[in-house]
Legacy VTK file of the C-alpha trace (Angstrom):
# vtk DataFile Version 3.0
C-alpha trace
ASCII
DATASET POLYDATA
POINTS 366 float
-24.553 4.740 24.216
-23.949 1.297 25.648
-22.441 -1.637 23.762
-20.926 -4.991 24.648
-18.139 -5.862 22.191
-16.141 -8.932 21.296
-12.745 -7.818 22.587
-10.635 -9.492 19.904
-12.712 -8.016 17.082
-12.611 -4.587 18.706
-8.809 -4.705 19.032
-8.483 -5.574 15.348
-10.845 -2.758 14.346
-9.033 -0.206 16.509
-5.675 -1.241 15.043
-7.038 -0.713 11.532
-8.622 2.690 12.020
-5.713 3.932 14.154
-3.510 3.681 11.073
-5.120 6.904 9.855
-4.398 8.876 13.009
-1.332 11.116 13.042
0.993 11.129 16.045
1.140 14.914 16.381
-1.481 17.515 15.613
-2.618 20.843 17.075
-6.171 19.495 16.964
-6.699 16.989 19.825
-9.889 15.657 18.230
-7.776 14.224 15.373
-6.069 11.941 17.902
-9.425 10.346 18.604
-11.667 7.649 17.232
-15.391 8.185 16.913
-17.628 5.355 18.105
-21.225 5.251 16.873
-23.660 2.572 18.001
-26.863 1.919 16.093
-28.689 -0.553 13.839
-27.109 -3.470 15.692
-23.491 -2.540 14.921
-20.674 -0.335 16.164
-19.030 1.986 13.641
-15.515 3.290 14.229
-14.323 6.375 12.349
-10.949 8.131 12.164
-9.418 10.833 9.955
-6.359 13.038 9.516
-8.387 15.398 7.278
-6.725 13.857 4.195
-7.725 10.219 4.641
-10.741 8.892 6.523
-12.005 5.439 7.467
-15.373 4.089 8.562
-15.306 0.509 9.860
-18.335 -1.373 11.167
-18.201 -4.382 13.471
-21.190 -6.661 13.909
-19.905 -8.732 16.848
-21.542 -6.371 19.349
-24.658 -6.155 21.467
-26.043 -2.631 21.210
-28.080 -1.807 24.304
-28.298 1.960 23.732
-27.606 3.915 20.558
-25.288 6.892 20.689
-21.865 8.274 19.808
-18.684 9.397 21.539
-15.231 10.641 20.507
-12.314 9.422 22.661
-8.501 9.246 22.351
-7.628 6.272 20.180
-4.333 5.394 21.858
-5.842 5.114 25.348
-8.830 3.101 24.197
-6.663 0.756 22.143
-4.228 0.178 25.017
-7.036 -0.584 27.483
-8.798 -3.028 25.173
-5.561 -4.699 24.098
-4.365 -5.280 27.670
-7.667 -6.758 28.807
-7.962 -10.519 29.093
-11.760 -10.526 29.002
-13.674 -12.049 26.059
-16.004 -9.034 25.968
-15.705 -5.336 26.771
-18.545 -3.007 27.714
-18.397 0.617 26.564
-20.866 3.089 27.996
-20.935 6.851 27.542
-21.626 9.597 30.052
-21.732 13.024 28.410
-18.289 13.369 26.735
-16.666 10.514 28.663
-16.599 6.780 28.047
-16.630 4.035 30.669
-14.806 0.860 29.576
-15.563 -2.117 31.770
-14.178 -5.627 31.939
-14.754 -8.386 34.462
-12.308 -6.860 36.972
-11.657 -3.378 35.607
-13.251 0.012 35.030
-11.719 2.884 33.081
-13.167 6.311 32.486
-11.769 8.210 29.495
-12.550 11.851 28.829
-13.249 12.670 25.211
-15.123 15.109 23.013
-18.654 15.647 21.866
-19.505 13.703 18.720
-20.370 16.973 16.968
-16.743 18.123 17.261
-15.442 15.260 15.138
-14.620 16.269 11.533
-16.845 14.906 8.798
-15.442 11.772 7.176
-16.363 11.167 3.547
-19.066 8.618 2.881
-19.806 6.487 -0.151
-22.977 7.791 -1.749
-24.678 6.713 -4.949
-23.430 4.137 -7.416
-19.862 2.975 -7.811
-17.888 3.917 -10.893
-16.758 0.298 -11.035
-16.050 -2.721 -8.843
-12.882 -4.760 -8.511
-12.112 -7.907 -6.537
-10.199 -7.234 -3.334
-7.564 -9.785 -4.321
-6.953 -8.057 -7.655
-6.832 -4.575 -6.134
-4.512 -5.694 -3.349
-2.202 -7.350 -5.863
-2.005 -4.178 -7.991
-1.256 -2.042 -4.942
1.502 -4.355 -3.709
3.131 -4.427 -7.135
3.350 -0.645 -7.393
3.293 1.093 -4.019
6.925 0.288 -3.186
8.081 2.401 -6.166
6.409 5.662 -5.074
8.503 8.694 -4.151
9.217 9.287 -0.470
10.285 12.925 -0.680
7.757 15.695 -1.277
9.647 17.781 -3.827
7.825 16.138 -6.734
4.355 15.940 -5.311
2.617 14.233 -8.224
4.670 11.048 -7.770
3.958 10.719 -4.041
1.168 8.310 -4.872
0.040 5.703 -7.376
-1.648 6.556 -10.656
-4.875 4.577 -11.014
-6.430 4.302 -14.478
-9.285 2.307 -15.933
-9.944 1.383 -19.543
-13.108 -0.665 -19.959
-12.681 -3.775 -17.836
-8.935 -3.272 -17.448
-7.432 -1.453 -14.492
-3.864 -0.111 -14.439
-1.783 1.166 -11.536
1.566 2.916 -12.009
4.136 4.271 -9.537
7.530 5.919 -9.936
10.106 7.766 -7.874
12.024 9.044 -10.892
14.595 6.234 -10.768
12.276 3.282 -11.311
8.725 2.639 -12.470
6.289 -0.160 -11.666
3.199 -0.843 -13.784
0.600 -3.528 -13.070
-2.687 -4.385 -14.777
-5.727 -6.335 -13.632
-9.369 -6.944 -14.445
-12.263 -4.949 -13.028
-16.014 -5.057 -13.509
-18.343 -3.070 -15.724
-17.805 0.652 -15.342
-19.699 3.859 -15.812
-18.287 7.169 -16.992
-14.855 7.744 -18.483
-11.647 6.134 -17.333
-9.755 9.294 -16.427
-6.816 8.551 -14.160
-6.238 9.812 -10.619
-3.291 9.719 -8.218
-4.035 8.021 -4.895
-1.725 8.864 -1.943
0.609 6.183 -0.665
-0.734 6.405 2.903
-4.286 5.751 1.733
-3.256 2.699 -0.285
-1.282 1.237 2.633
-4.395 1.576 4.789
-6.606 0.138 2.062
-4.379 -2.936 1.855
-5.090 -3.646 5.528
-8.839 -3.544 4.887
-8.743 -6.084 2.044
-8.878 -9.310 4.046
-11.139 -11.369 1.741
-9.686 -11.702 -1.790
-13.060 -12.680 -3.272
-14.897 -9.661 -1.851
-15.894 -6.878 -4.218
-14.503 -3.385 -3.650
-16.637 -0.543 -4.967
-14.644 2.389 -6.327
-15.891 5.918 -6.815
-13.924 8.987 -7.923
-15.626 12.338 -7.317
-14.794 15.897 -6.195
-11.040 15.279 -6.015
-11.589 12.308 -3.723
-11.455 8.547 -4.098
-13.832 6.293 -2.183
-13.237 2.557 -1.689
-16.015 0.537 -0.061
-16.300 -3.060 1.108
-19.193 -4.606 3.007
-17.778 -3.500 6.368
-15.527 -0.524 5.643
-15.194 2.657 3.617
-11.953 4.506 2.983
-12.032 8.033 1.588
-8.940 9.956 0.529
-8.090 13.245 -1.085
-6.286 12.722 -4.364
-2.745 13.892 -5.100
-2.865 17.069 -7.147
-0.696 17.604 -10.195
0.195 15.664 -13.311
1.692 12.205 -13.299
4.741 11.836 -15.586
4.025 10.435 -19.079
4.912 6.921 -17.999
4.385 5.289 -21.386
7.350 7.272 -22.708
9.579 5.783 -19.997
8.984 2.138 -20.863
11.629 1.006 -23.393
10.162 -0.068 -26.721
13.243 -1.885 -28.049
15.810 -4.195 -26.540
18.777 -6.166 -27.871
19.262 -8.564 -25.010
16.816 -10.709 -23.078
17.392 -13.073 -20.158
15.088 -15.143 -18.005
15.737 -16.362 -14.474
14.069 -18.308 -11.736
12.696 -15.602 -9.453
13.926 -17.039 -6.156
17.381 -17.843 -7.524
17.870 -14.330 -8.892
16.595 -12.742 -5.673
19.021 -14.790 -3.584
21.938 -13.822 -5.823
21.175 -10.113 -5.724
20.702 -10.105 -1.951
24.067 -11.804 -1.466
25.895 -9.489 -3.866
24.439 -6.497 -2.020
25.952 -7.581 1.309
29.230 -5.792 0.536
27.791 -2.461 -0.552
27.390 0.768 1.385
25.992 4.266 0.886
29.032 5.411 -1.077
29.175 2.282 -3.230
25.696 0.786 -3.333
25.674 -0.356 -6.946
26.019 -3.965 -8.042
27.451 -4.818 -11.463
25.255 -7.157 -13.493
27.293 -8.921 -16.195
24.964 -10.781 -18.589
26.180 -13.360 -21.088
25.170 -16.668 -22.600
26.874 -18.330 -19.630
24.523 -16.669 -17.142
24.673 -13.669 -14.856
27.686 -12.616 -12.822
26.985 -10.208 -9.966
29.819 -8.284 -8.346
30.163 -5.482 -5.837
32.997 -3.631 -4.186
33.110 -1.266 -1.224
36.272 0.510 -0.038
37.590 -0.751 3.296
34.896 -3.436 3.282
35.686 -5.934 0.573
34.365 -7.492 -2.613
31.632 -9.931 -3.540
31.000 -12.068 -6.603
27.959 -14.274 -7.154
27.058 -16.403 -10.188
23.381 -16.804 -11.098
22.348 -19.355 -13.746
20.038 -18.058 -16.459
17.157 -20.080 -17.854
17.805 -18.437 -21.223
19.777 -15.560 -22.745
19.814 -13.949 -26.167
22.017 -11.130 -27.411
25.589 -9.948 -26.921
27.150 -9.787 -23.457
26.506 -6.571 -21.508
27.507 -5.103 -18.152
25.237 -2.707 -16.297
25.007 -1.316 -12.767
21.812 -1.384 -10.712
20.858 -0.410 -7.201
20.395 -3.917 -5.762
17.559 -2.859 -3.453
15.521 -1.769 -6.473
15.863 -5.268 -7.921
15.136 -7.014 -4.620
12.002 -4.878 -4.164
10.399 -6.028 -7.398
11.377 -9.679 -6.931
9.608 -9.654 -3.536
6.285 -8.999 -5.233
6.872 -11.065 -8.378
4.227 -13.794 -8.304
5.728 -16.057 -10.983
8.417 -18.708 -10.962
10.370 -16.883 -13.664
11.082 -13.259 -14.546
12.418 -11.815 -17.788
14.996 -9.008 -17.974
15.280 -6.956 -21.169
18.230 -4.646 -21.858
19.355 -2.242 -24.564
22.757 -0.997 -23.377
24.745 -0.354 -20.209
23.564 3.261 -20.062
19.898 2.553 -20.837
17.162 1.508 -18.399
16.493 -2.171 -17.879
13.048 -3.749 -17.919
11.872 -6.613 -15.734
8.674 -8.361 -16.798
6.596 -10.751 -14.736
3.984 -12.313 -16.988
2.040 -10.088 -19.359
0.615 -7.626 -16.812
3.540 -6.538 -14.627
6.361 -4.353 -15.955
9.178 -2.749 -13.972
11.650 -0.253 -15.394
14.813 0.613 -13.475
17.495 3.172 -14.302
21.138 2.062 -14.276
23.640 3.471 -11.775
27.269 4.404 -12.232
29.735 1.976 -10.728
32.480 4.607 -10.527
LINES 1 367
366 0 1 2 3 4 5 6 7 8 9 10 11 12 13 14 15 16 17 18 19 20 21 22 23 24 25 26 27 28 29 30 31 32 33 34 35 36 37 38 39 40 41 42 43 44 45 46 47 48 49 50 51 52 53 54 55 56 57 58 59 60 61 62 63 64 65 66 67 68 69 70 71 72 73 74 75 76 77 78 79 80 81 82 83 84 85 86 87 88 89 90 91 92 93 94 95 96 97 98 99 100 101 102 103 104 105 106 107 108 109 110 111 112 113 114 115 116 117 118 119 120 121 122 123 124 125 126 127 128 129 130 131 132 133 134 135 136 137 138 139 140 141 142 143 144 145 146 147 148 149 150 151 152 153 154 155 156 157 158 159 160 161 162 163 164 165 166 167 168 169 170 171 172 173 174 175 176 177 178 179 180 181 182 183 184 185 186 187 188 189 190 191 192 193 194 195 196 197 198 199 200 201 202 203 204 205 206 207 208 209 210 211 212 213 214 215 216 217 218 219 220 221 222 223 224 225 226 227 228 229 230 231 232 233 234 235 236 237 238 239 240 241 242 243 244 245 246 247 248 249 250 251 252 253 254 255 256 257 258 259 260 261 262 263 264 265 266 267 268 269 270 271 272 273 274 275 276 277 278 279 280 281 282 283 284 285 286 287 288 289 290 291 292 293 294 295 296 297 298 299 300 301 302 303 304 305 306 307 308 309 310 311 312 313 314 315 316 317 318 319 320 321 322 323 324 325 326 327 328 329 330 331 332 333 334 335 336 337 338 339 340 341 342 343 344 345 346 347 348 349 350 351 352 353 354 355 356 357 358 359 360 361 362 363 364 365
């Protein structure tokens, strides 16, 4: 194999595929990236045996076809530190020679046959969705997934499709985020699947053109996402997702609306005097607006007033983890958000437009 690559494009591609690679593994080949030259392009592949990526770059001159498997960290460091506009990669048995204008590196790797198989996209897609829509749905839900592994079925995002409507849902047991968007014509049923958080974070990095179509295929307990230059394959999370529709409150007695940036600023400021022992902020809603207050022993107290655009219902006081509120306001893509409440011991609902709903459990203020 011998290829001459645009260095900047190669650095970007290596950074993307390296996101799959784990830092520690008993299998050295999993610390590597596979390079395959052919048909006028260079394809990079990486996997951790759960998630796999293929990424093709066209800004190359392929002089000899071939393949090699070499440590990703060493290759990335060499290419990143180079100041040359192009890099030449040439293989010799299981080693790769990387040459610049004033440099030559030889990296020992593995035979291409030793690299684990990475899933490929075969056949027709189940449906297609715009990259901008898919990226928006991921960003509006992924932050609410569980971090611990005790409840495995919520360590990912539920992805469902109903006709031309796509829904993504995430929860960690204390909050729930649900977002909907449009997708293209579909084949087969719309059975849901749970996509791991790591895979979705990687997929977000591949969606650089909002207008590009992403082909989606669910088969054999795997999800495949394909763009014109990349394919991401991931094993699905096993288990049942909680019945999320039962969690979303159906009735509310109080409703307030706020300017998104104003509310976010108020919550961030009220959270400044909280700590691990006292991390709740009291939200006092009334027709006069919203009063936020917090108190932490040996630290002090905070009080912030936030004007409401509108409020209906009796006054109510409720405690929330401020970070949970800040998280959703970061991804709210509207000038105003609505908050719906039933009582101080019932979950609150934040709505952004018609297609984004966020449910958050209250916390005790002690």
